[in-house]
Each structure stands twice: as structure tokens, then as C-alpha cells.
N, C-alpha and C positions, 0 to 999 in steps of 0.2 A: 701583405702582412706575413703570409706564410715564409716568404723568402727571408724576411727580417728575423723571424723566429729561428729559422734554420741557421742564419748567420750567427746569431747569439749562441746557438748550440755549438757551432763550429769553433767560435772564440773560447767557449768554456772547455772544449776538448783539448785545445792546445795549452799544455801546462805552462810553458814559458810566457805566452801571451797572457793568459789568465793571471799569472803572478804580476806581470808588469802592469796590468791594468789596475789590479787591486793595490799595488804599491803606489801607483800614481794617485788613486782616489784617497789613500791614507795620508800621503803627503799633502794633498790639497786640503784635507780636513784639518790637519795640524796648522796649516797657513791660515785657514778661515777662523779657527778657534783663536789663534794668537792675535788676529786683527781686532778682537773685542777685549783683550787683556789690557786694562788701563794702566798707565805709568804709576808707580807708587807714589802716594801723596796727592793724587789728583782725584777730586770728587766728581764722578760721572754726571751728577746732577748739575754741576756748574759749567757744562760744555755747550750751552745753548748758543752763545755768541760765536763759538768756534764753528759749530755746525752751520750757522747762518753765514759765516764768513766764507765757508767752502761750498756753499750752494751753487756758485757760479764763478765765472772768471778763471784765471790761471790756477788759483788754489783749488777750484773745483775739479780741474783736470788732474792735478796731483792727488786729490782725494779719490778720484775715480780709479787711477792707476793702482793705488794702494788698497782698493777694495773697501773704502770707508775707514781704513785704520788711522788716516790722517786726522779726520774729524772726531774720531773716537779717542784721541790722545793715546793711542795704543803703543805697545812695545815695538810694533811693526810700522809705526807712523810714517817713517821715511821710505818704507817699502823697498822695492828693488831698483828704484830710479838712480840712486847713487852708483850702483853697479853698472847700469846702462851708460851713465855719464862717463864712467871710468873706461868702459869699453870703447866708446866713441873717441875719447882722448888718445887711447893707445892705438887705435886704427889710424888716427891722424898723424900721430908721431911716427907710425910705421912708414909714412911717406917722407918724412924729414930727417929721422934719425937713422943713420946707417946700421947701428948696432941692432936696433929693433927689426929693421928690414932683414938683417942676416938671420936673426932668430926665426922670423916668420917663414924663411925658406929652408929651415933645418928640420922640417917634418914634426913628428910627434914630440920630440925632446924640446924643440924650440917653442912649439904651442904651449907646452906645459910651463915653461919659463915665462912666456908672455901672460898666461893666465895668472901665474903667481904674482907678477907685477900689477896685473889688473886688480887683484884682490887687495894688495897693499894701497893702491891708489883709491880703491873703494872705501877703505878705512879712513884715509885722509879726507876725502870728499864728504863722508858722512859726519866725521867729527867737525868739519867746517859748517855744515848744514845744521847740525843738532842745536847749537847755541841759539841760532836764529829761530828755529822752531820753538824752542823752550821760551824764549823772550816773548814771542807772539802768543803762546799758550798762556803764559802768565797774565799778559795784558787782557786777554779775552776772558779769563776766569775772574779776574778782578772787576772787569767791566759788567760781568754778570752777577756781582755781588758776592762772589765766592772767594776762596783763598786756598793756598797750598797747605796740606796738612802735615807739613814738616818744615824744618829750618831751611832757609833759602839756600845756604851754601851746600847743604847735603843733597837737597833736591836737585840743584844744578849738576852736582858731581855725578850722583846716581843716575840721573836721567840721561846725561850724555853717554855714559858707559852702556846704559841699557839700549839706547837708540842705536848706537854703533853695533852692539851685539845683535840687536834685532835684525838690522839689515844684513849682517853677516850670516845669520841664521837663515834668513830667507834666501840668500844667495846659495847657501848650502843645500837647502831644500830643492832649489831649482836644478843644481848639479846632480843631486841624487835622483830626481825624476828623470833626468836625461840618461843617467847610468843604469838605474834599476827599474825605470818606469817606461811610459810610452810618450813619444813626442819630445820637443824641446822644453826643458823644465822651465827656463826663465820666461819663455814666450807664454807657456801655459799659466804661469802664476799671474802675469800681467792680464791675460785673457780672462781668468777667473775673477780677478779684481773688477774688471770691466763688466762682466756678465752680472756680478753681484748687484750692480745698480740698475740693471734692465727692469726687473719686476717693479721696483719703486718708481722708476721713470714712466713706465707704461700706466701704472695705477694713477699717478699724478696727472698724466695727460688724459686718461680716460675720464677722470673726475672733472678736469677743466672744461672738457667738450660738453659736458651736461650742465655747465653753468649757464647763466642768462645770456651771455654773449659768446658762448663757446662754439656754437655751430651745430652741435648735436652728433648723432651717430653717423650722419652722411660725410661730414668733414673728417671724422675719425677714420672711416672706411677709406676715404681718399688718401689720408696720411699713411695708412698701412699699404695701400697699393703702391704709392710713391716709394715707401721704404723697401718693399719687396723688389721694385725695379732697380733701385740703387744696389741692393744686395747682388742681384743678377749681373749688373754691370761690373760691380767689383770683382766678382768671381771670374768674369770674362777677362778682366785686366790682369788678375793674378795668374790665370792659366794660359793667357795669350802667347802664342809663339809664331815665329816666322821660320818656316822650313827651308833650309838651304840644301839643295841636292848635292850629294857627295858620291862620286864613283870610286868604289874600292876595288882595286885591281887584283888583290889577292888577300887570302885570309891571314890575319895577324893579330897579335895581342893588342888590345886597346891601350891608348895612351892615357894621360891624366885627364884630358878633357873629355874622355868618355866616347872616343870614336868606335864605330861598330867593328865587330870582328869579321862578319860575313862579307864575302866578295859580292860585288854587284852594286846596284843602286840603293843608297841609303839616304837618310836625311838627318842633318844637324839642326836640332830645334834651338833657335836663338830667342830667348824670352823677351817679350815686349816690355816687361817690367822686371828686369834681371835684378834690380836693387831691392825688390820687395818693400817692406814698410820702413826701411832704414832711412831714406830721405826725409820722411815725415818726422821720425824721431830726431834726427839731426836738426832739422829745421825747428822743431818744437823747443829743443834745448836752447837754440839760439834766440828764440822769441822771448825767453825769460830775461835776456840781457838788457833790453830797454828799461825794463822795471827796475833792474839793479842800478843802472846808470842814472835813473831818475833821482835817486837819493843823493847823488854827488853833483848833479847839474844845477844851474841857476833856476830860480823860481819859474821863470817863463818857459824854459826848456823842459823843466821837470813837470810842469802842468800839462804841456803838450804831450810829452811821453805817456803820462798817466792817463790822459783822455783818450789817446789813439791806440795804445797797446795794452790797455787793461780790459778792453772789451772785444769779445769775439766778433761782434757785428760791425765794428768800425772798418772803413774803407782801407786805411793805411795798415791795419793789422793783417787783413786778408790779402791785400796786394803784396805786402812784404813776405808773408807766409808762403804765398803761391810761388813768387820768384825764387825763394830759397829752396823750396822743393824741387823745382825744375833744375836749379843749379846742382843741388845735391844728388839728384837722380843720375846726372851725367857723371858727376864726380865719383859716386859709389859704384856705378857700372864700370867706370874705367879702371877702378882698382880691384874689382872682383872678376871681371871678364877679360881674358888676355888673348886677343886675336893672334898674336904671335905664337903662343903656346899651342893654340888650336891648329894653326897652320903647320907647326913643327910636328904635332901628333899625326896629322893627316899624312905628312910626307913620310913619317916613320912607319905607318901602317899601310902604305901604298895607296892611300886615297888622295883624290883631287876633286876640285870643283870643275865641272865641264866648262871649257872655254876660258879658264883662269889658270895661269902658270903656277905651279907649286912653289912654296917658300914665301918670299917677300910680297909678291903680287896677291897671293891667297890671303895673307895677313891684312893687306890694305883693303881688299875686297870685304872681308869680314868686318873690318873696322868701319867701313863705310855703311854696310848693312846695319850694324849695331847703332850707329848714329842716326840712321833714318828711322829706325823703329823705336829708338829711345826718345826721340823728340815728341811724337804723339803720345807715347807711353807716359812721359813725364807731365805733359799738359793734362791728360786725363787724371793722373794721380793728383796733380794740384787741384783740379776741379772737385774731385771727390773729397779732398782734404778740407776744402772750404765750404762744402755743402751744409754742414751743420749750422753755419752762420746764416744761410739763406733759409734753413728750416726755422731758426729762431725768429727771423724777420717775418716769417709767414705765421707766426703765432704758436709754434711748437715750444713747449717748455724746455729749457736747456738740458735737463737730465735726460730727456728722451731724445732730444735733437742730436745728441752726441752719436747716436746709432744711425743717423742718416748719412754717415761718411766719416771722413777724418781718420785719425789714428785708431779710434776704437773699432770701427767697422773693418778696416784693413787688417788689423791684428787679429780680430775674431775669424774673419774668413780665411786668412793665411794659416793661422795656427790650427783651425779645425780641419782644413784640407791636408796640412802636413801630418796631422795625427792620424786621420783616416787613411792616408797613403801608407803609413807605417803599419797600421793594423791590416790593411789590405796585403801588404808585402808578406806579413806573417802567414796570412790565410793562403796566399798563392804558393808559398814555399812548401806548404803542407798539402798542396794540391786540392785545397778547397776553393769554392767559388769566391770571387772578391766581393767587396761591398756593393759594387754596381756591375751589372752584366753588360751595360752598354759600352763599357771601356774603363781603362785604368783611371784612377783619380790622380790628377796632377797637382802636386802641392807647389809651394814657392821654390823649393829646392830641386824639383823634379828636373832631371836631365835625361829622361829616358828617350831612346830613339824611336822615332815613328817610322814605321815600314812604308 
């Protein structure tokens, strides 16, 4: 407790860090307040059916990512997901479109251009999703016996403008957190939306366990132990690395892959889960497609798709989800980890892997190591992703079961570790003790060398 208090004091002493943390909290507060501001013309009392519709299933997942804004018919109802979708599309296009590939290799100027295109694409995606959301909102309000409190034409026009503006404002908040706050802004906003549902999920689960067939305190205690075990395994997956020994013959400036400067034996940490949470986000985006195709398919095919892909606990949903995660893990690792660049940087800095020739052989060796550690990493990632389904089958309510794995837990663990890592970096730069005396915190993006 004393060390914790001293750490808080040290954080307060560092003016830049203190300002960044306060900025982050301020931006998050604006985001949370906005999630309760209802669209003009909507009576909040008539949203019972919408809240029931988003209690589970895929709409429940969207509602969780938006921090409840979706079910509140908020100005932030579509949240940050259109921006995530646009980012995924731009990354995929980077593999197929030479012009985008060229921009991605041009450094900061190219990155700014790609980001600008991503914003434009976000506007288009949000404008495409907004009419569907409004149509569903109207049907749910009418089903609850309510009505829109303005003309239909003006409501549609104003709501589309507000929803698009709301998503762009949330995206701006995320970018401001990254620039003037602490941590990755977009990831933090997603995590805050997820955490917002945790207290309600726990209260609902607590209440259900004391019902007649709930199992009582013992079952709740077992669930909490299992949840803690899953969190620990997830942390191990996020932080896990395979250390490749590198012999550095002479001191030299590090290359872009972060090769060490000191001469002698060093280690290159290759992450077991180099792709982070992106494979699950990719796969989750794809899992929305069967529901979309169901509206254009024949009655028999439509019924099969609706039955098997609208439920988290169905076999085909989880099997398809797991396969997609494994495939996307290899795909995303391949486009983010470049063994050839690592090998070139080693050669440039006078480093080599003992027993392996520099250059092409080193690149092939690193590629083989990445493939061997990515396979078990992808399988574990897929297992963690589908654990909420098993939790629901075991009797845990869906709102609380989401925290037993899946996107929710991985985002929470990854974002918390990355944010703590940034705070620790600020402390260590000012010669204060880090957050943990046992060693440095390793986030998803950590590429620090282990001695």
C-alpha cells in the first residue's frame, strides 16, 4: 500500500504525466456523458424493446462496444466501430492496392494520408449504417407503443447527420487521447465502453446465483476463481515471447526492428501473439456477414443462417469464429512482422544468430520461428475468444459471460497493460521507481530487449 501511495505521488510530481492523465480522464468523461444524450425526437421512455433487443446476440456485442450508447439511442449510438471497420478495410487494401502500399512505406507523411482516407471511409460506412439503425429504432419504438416526436423526414435527415457526426467526434476524442493523453485513445474508448457494462453484469450474475436454482455463493465463488484464471492466462498470452539469441559483434545504431546497440549476447523477443486483439476484431467483423446475407438468401438458407449465426452458443458460430481467428492471426502477423527487415537490421548492426548465416538464411529462420510460435498462440487466442460461449452454456448470464474471454477480456488486458507501460516509461525516464519492482510491464506493443 505504501509503494502504491508513493507511486501516485511520483505520478503527480511529473507535470507532463499528470496533465496527460487528467486530459485522458476529461475526454473519457465527455465520451461517457455523450453516450446518454438521446437523439432529438426520441422519447427515452419508449426504448424498452430496443434495450431488450440488445440484451444478447450480436447487437448485444455492438451495444457493449459502444458503452450502452446503442441501446440508449444516443448521439454516439454507432460508436467507434465504423472507424475500426474502415481501418480494417484500409489495412486489407494495403495488401492489394500498390498506391496504398507505397503510402504506408513513406513514413509519417504517408501515414497521415492513409489516416485521412480512413476518416473519409469512416464517414461513408457510418452513413451506410445510420439508416439501418434508424429503421430498427423506429420499429422498436413503435412496438413499444411510442412514436417519434417530430416529422418522419426531418427525423431521418437530422438523425443521419447526428449519428455520422457522433462517430466522427468519438474518433476525434480517441485521437486527442493518443496525442494529449496516455495510452491509445481508440482502444481506451472501446475498453471504457466494455468496462461500463461490468458492474451491471456482475450485479445481475450475483442476483441470479441467489435465486432458487442459482447455486448460491459457492457457485459464484467458483465462477470468480475461473474468471481470475482466465485473466491470468490471457495476460500470459499477451506478454508471452520467444527469445531468439543474437550475437552483436560491435556497437552500432539500432535498426527499425529495434535491434540492440550493445556488443555481446542479446535477445530478440518474438511475441507469441504478435497480432494482439486484431484477429478477433477482424473475425468479429466477418461474423456479421452471415446475418447480412440471410436477408438475401432463400427461406431455407436464411433460416439456417439465422439459427446458427445469431447465437453465441451454437456450434457453427463458434467453429467458424475460431477458424477465422486462427487464419487472421497468421495473416496479421505476416503483415506486421517482417523477418526480412529484422535480418537486414541484424546484418547492418553487425548482429547474427549463432549457427545461422546472416541475410536470407536468418530471415528464413526467423520466419520459421514465428510460424511455430504463432500456431499455438493463434489456437490459444481462438480458445479464449470462444470461452464466453462455454460460460453461457454453464449458466453464466451473457452480460457477465463476455468477461470470461473473447474480445472484451483481450482488449481490457491489452489496453490496461499498454497504458500502464506508458505510465511506467514516464516514471522511469524521470528516475522514479516503476509501477512494478519485479520487472517492466510488457504491453502488446512492447519490443524491449531482454538481457
